[in-house]
N, C-alpha and C positions, 0 to 999 in steps of 0.2 A: 504494499500500500504506499502511496506517495503521501507522506505526512505533511507535505508542504501544500497540498491541495486544499485550499481554504474553503472550498465549496463541497466538502465531502459529505455533509449531512443534509444538504438542501432538498434534494428531489422529493423524498417522502417525509422527512421531518417537517418540512414546510407545512404539510397538510395538517399535522397535529398543532402546530403553532398558530396556524390560522383559525383552527377550530377553537383554540384557547384564546385567540386574540392576540398572539405574540408572534413577531416576525422572526425569521431565521437569520439573524445576523451574526457575524463572527465578532469576537470581542477580545480585548486585552484588559483585564481587570487591574488597572493601575489608577492611582489618584492622579487627576488632571494637573499638568505642570504648566505654569504661566510661561508665556513665550519668552519673557525676559530671563528665565532660568535656563534656557536651552539655546540661547543664541551665541554663547561664547564657550570656548573650550579652555580647559585649564591651561594657564601659561607654563612654559617649560616643555621638556620632552613629553611626548604623548605615549604614556605607558598603556599596556593592554588593558589594565583595569580601568583607567580613565576613559579609554575608547568604549569599552563595553558599557560602563555606567552611563556615559553620555548618550550612547545609542539608545538605551532602554527608555531615556527620557525624551530624546529629540527625534527619533526615527519617525518619518512622515506615517509609515505603516502603523507603528504603535500609537501615534496620536489619533489616526483615524479610527483605530480600534477602540480607543478610550471614548470617542464620540459614540460609537456603536454600543458600548456598555451603558452610556448615558441614555441613549435612546431606548435601550432594552428595558430599563427601569420604567420608562414612560409606557412601554407596551404592556408591561406586567401590570402597571396601575390601571390600564384599560381592561385587562382581564377582570380585575377586582371590581371594576365599576358595574359589571353585569350582575353582581350580587347585591348592588345598592338600589334604592328606589330611583325610578326614572320619572321625572316631573316635567311636564310640558305645558305651556301656555298657548292660547290662540285667541285670535280676534277676527271679526269679519264685518264688512259693510256691503250691502247688496241693494241695487236699484232695479226694479222691474218695471220698465216703461209700458210693457203690454203684459197683463196678467193672462194666465191661461184660463180659458173658459171650460166649464164642465156642464155636461148635459144632465138636467133633472127633469123627471116627470111633472107635467102641469098640475096633476092632482095635488101636489104639495102646495100650490099656490091657488087652488080653487079653479084651475083652468084645465079640466080633464081633456084628454086627447092632444094636448099640446106638449111640445118639448121645450123646456126653457134652458137657455144658455146663461149660466151664472158664472162670474169671475170670483174665484177664491183667492184669498191672500191680500197683502198690502203692498203698496208701491215700494216702501222702504222696509229693510230689515237689518238689524245690526246686533252683534253679540260678542261676548268675551267669555272665556272660560279657562279652567285648568284641569289637567288630568294627571293621574298618578298611577303608576304600575309598579308592583314589587313582586319579584320571583320569590315564591314560597318553596317550591321544589323543582329543580332542573339539575339532574345529575351531570349534564354536560358542562354546566357551569361550575359545579363542585370539582369536576375532573380537571377543568382549565385552571382552577386555583391551585391545585396539586402540581400540575405540570409547570406553572410559573415558577415555583420554588426550585424544582429540578432544572429548569432552564438556567437560573442564576448559577447553579452549580456547574453547568455545562460551559458557561461563559468563563468561570473561574479557571476551570481546567484548560480550556482553550487559551486562556491568557498565558498560562505557564508554558504550553507548547509553543506559542508565538515567541515568547522571550527566549526560549531554547533555540529556536531557529535563528533568531537574530544574533544570539551570542556565537552560534556556530559560524554564521556568515562572516561576522565582523572579526572574529579571531583568526579564521583561516586567511582572510584578506590581510590582516595586520601582519602575520608571520611571513606572508608572501612578499609584502613590502620590505620587511626587515632583511630577508635573505637576498633580495635583489640589490639592497643597499650594501650588503656584505660583498656581493660580487663586485660591486663598483670599487670598494676598498681594495679588493684583491687586484684588480686590473690597474689601479692607481699605483700600487707597489710594484707591479710588474713593469709598468711604464717608467717608473722612477729607475728601477735597476737597468732597463734597456737604455735609458738616456745616459746612465753612467758609462755603460759599455760604449755607446756611440761617442761620448766625449773622449774616452781612452782611444778609440779607433782613429778619431780625428787627429789626435796627437801622434799616433803611429803613422798615419798616412802622410802628415806633413814631414815626418822624418824618414819616409820611404820604407817603413816597416810593415805597411798594410796596403791592401789593394783597394781601389775605388769600388770594385763589385761588393767587397765586404761591407764597406761603409753604406753602400746603396741597400744592401739586404737588411742592414739594421734599421735604416730609415724607413723602408717599406713595412718592416715589422712593427715599428712604433706607430706609423700612420694607421696600420690595420687595427692596432689595439685602441688607438683613440677613437676610431670609427666605432669599434665595438663598445667602447665606454659611452659614446653618445647614444647608441642604441639602447643600452642599459638605462640610461637617464630618461630616455623617452619612455621606456617601459615602466620605470618607477612612477613617472608622472601619471601615467594612465591608471596604475594600481592605486596610487594615493587618491586619485579621483574617485575610483571605485570604492575605496575604504571611506571617504567622506560621505559618498552617497549612501552607503549601507548605514553609516552613523547618523545620517540626517543633518550632516554639517554642510554649510555653504561651500560650494566647490571653490570659490575664490579665497577661502579662509586658509592662510599658510599654516602648516603643521610641521613640528620637528619631531625626529624619532630619536630615541636613546641609542647608544652605542650597543652593537650586538654583544651580548655577554655570554661567552661559551659556558662559564661556570654555573649559569642559571639552568642549564639543561642537566637534570639528574635523571639519567636513563634507568628505567626499571622494567624488567621483564615481567610478563604476566604468566602465572602458572597455567599449564594446559589444562588442568582439571577444573579451573573456575567455571561456574555455571550461572547464567543470567537468570534472574527472577523477573520475567517480563511483565508480571502483574503490577510491578512498581513503575513501569514506564508510562510516561504521560500519554503516549499514543494509545495504549491499552485503556487507561482510565477514561480518555476522551470517548472511545468506542463503547466502553461500558456505560457511560452516562448517556450516550446516544440510545443505547438499548433501552434504558429507563424510559427516555422520552417516547421511544417508538411503542413501548407497552402503554403509556398513557394515551398514544394516539388510538390504539386498539380499544382501550376503555372508553375513549370519547365516541368511538363508532358504536360500542355497545349501548352507550347512554341513549342512543336514538330509539331503543326499544322501550325506554321507560316513559311514562306519562310526565307531563309538565303541569304545574299548578302555579297560578299567579293571582294576586290581588289587584283589582282595578277600582279606581274611583274617579268621578267626574263632578265637576260643578261649573255651572255657566249662568250668565245673566244675559237676557235678549230683549230687544225692543222692536216693536213692529208699529207702523203707521203709514199714512199716505204722505207724510212729510218726513224730511230727514229726522231720525229719532233723536239725534244729539242735541242736547240743551233744550228739549221741547217739554213743556209741562203736560200733564195728563189731560188737561182741558183741550189740547190741541189734537186730540185723537191719537196720541201716541201711547202705547201700552208697554210698560217694562215689567218683566217678571223673571224669576230665577228658577232653576231646577237643578237637581243633583241625582247622582246614581252611585251605587257601590255594589260590588259583586266579586265572584271568584270565576276564574277561567280554567277550565281543565281540558288539556289536549291529550288524546290517547291515540298513539299510533296503532294502526290495525294492520295495513298491508301496503307495502310500497313496492311490490314487484321483486322482492329479494335484494333490493339495492343495499340495504344495510348489511345483510349477511355477506354479500360480495366484498364490501369494504372491509369487513372484519377479517375475511380470509386473505385479502390482499395485505393487510397489516401484519397477519401472522406470517405470511411469506417474507415480508420485509425484515421481521425479527429473525427469522431463521437464516436469511441471507446475511444479515449483520453478524450473526453468530459465527458463520463461516469466515466472514471477513476478519473477525477478531482472531480466529484460529490461524488464518493465513498471516496476519499481521504479527502475531506472536512468533510464528515460525521465521518471518523475515527479520524480526529483531534479534532473534537467536542467531540467525546466519550472519547478521551484521556485527554481532558481538564476536563470534568465532573469527570472522574475517579481520576485525580490528585487532584481536589478540595476535593472530598470525602476522599481520602487517607491522605491528609495533615491534614484535620480536625480530622479525627480518630487518626492520629499519635499524634497530639497535646494532645487529651484526654489520650492516652496510656502513653505519655511522662509525663504528670503531675501526672498520677496515679502511674507510676513506681517511680517518684521522692519522692513521699509520701511514697511509700513502702520502699525505701531505708532508709528514716530517721526513719520510724517505726521499720524496722529490725535492724537498728544500736542501737536504744534505747533499744530494746528487748535484743540485744546481750550484751551490757554493763551492763544492769540490772542483766541478767543472770550470767554473769562473776562475778559481785559483790556478788550475792547470792551464787555462787559457792565458792568463796573465803571465805565466812562466814558460809559454810557448809549448806546452805539452798537450794542448787540446785545440782542435779547430774551431772556427766561428760556427760551423754547422753544429758541432757537438754542443756549443754553448746556447745557441738558439733552440736546439732540441730540448735541452735540459730546461730552458726557461719555459718553453711552451708545455712541457710536461708538468712542471710545477704549477703553472697557471691552471692547467687542466685539472690537476689534482685538487687544487683549492677550490675550484668551481664545482667539482664533483662532491667535495665536502659540504659546500654551502647547499647544494641540491639534496645531500643526504639529511642536513639539518632540517630543510623544509619538509622533506618527506616524513621525518620523525615527528615534527610538530603537527603536521597534518594527521598523522597516525595517532598521535597522542589526543588530539581533539576528537577524533572519531571513537576512540576507546572511551573517552570521558563521556561522550554522547551515548555510546552503547550501554554504559553503566548508569545513565540517567543522572549524571552529576555535573552537567554543564555549568550550572550556576555556581560551582565552586570556583570558577575562573573570575568571579567578580571579587573574591577575597584577596 
């Protein structure tokens, strides 16, 4: 299951939430943060902890989700309103320029054998009233109220999952930037050493002890490294922009990164026998809560079999006359009177063509499908955990090997440089040793990134991504 799919619950769960009067929005349950608190990043080098904490407050996705959670509370209040009295007022004013005639037998007026056409009613009528309705029993409303509480829990769990996804994205991008910066440092050192060789060669060439081709080869090598350095700087700019985007930080805001600290990497292998308890993973908790809501959906459909009982009351005041009734005294032929009613309304469902039964069976299928989805997700999380263990253990081996290679390549380079200065090695040998050292250092940087990414994936698989905030 793709846990980043923010619309995973919408197709069927939306039916329940609409029945309950609650929309199916995703949410991050965080306290709203004023804009003034998220427009600046801490001065000084940007640590991973600073980047993560800033992202949780300023990320546009998180802030939109906080608006969703605010809106969700209003929708829950809407559900509760269905259990409260509903009061409405009304008013009317009607003018009948032509009154409808009714046929009466002439015998009523002493004219047997004739049909009399008599107009009934008044030219003007006006009225105002108020009506009240109160649900006394509606199982659908009661089910909706229970679903509202479970929906809040769904938002809380989904908030945690959203935070974890944001932490993973920011942390991975952050380490990517750090490693690329490390590569720039490596190539700067290599260029510095190459320039030193170039200066020595110039002196030897001026004294007739070196060839022009050797000097040109070093110059080409330096030019290539400077072009490579510029490509790395361009890549770093793009990665930093991606990091700012993930954090919710303005792209134009400059950031500084701390120096890469090798000692901060404390490698630790994972025992092969470790087993994941997938029930504690946020993804499983979210699906379990979705199952609760789908069961409420099924209960909401069952509620259609139950009768509903409501209390109704009306009170109105009406005026009739051949003149506009407003502000007219009784002597003007205008009559005002009031009337009221109160009663109970009982609605009993008898037969709707098995529509309710079909909806209940569809809801049951949705529940069983979700249970299969939970089983598949649990299997996928265990797969990710086993892969993360394998990856981090392999990364530790590669990292240690590359660290040894760097030391060996550095030793070979300085020995070759010393031999070259003493005329015991050729320029080709020196350039090869220099390229080997640069390649070893870059491979070591790549191994550092691979380890850090594997470490993040392991922490994620263990469900402990929020420990990166400490």
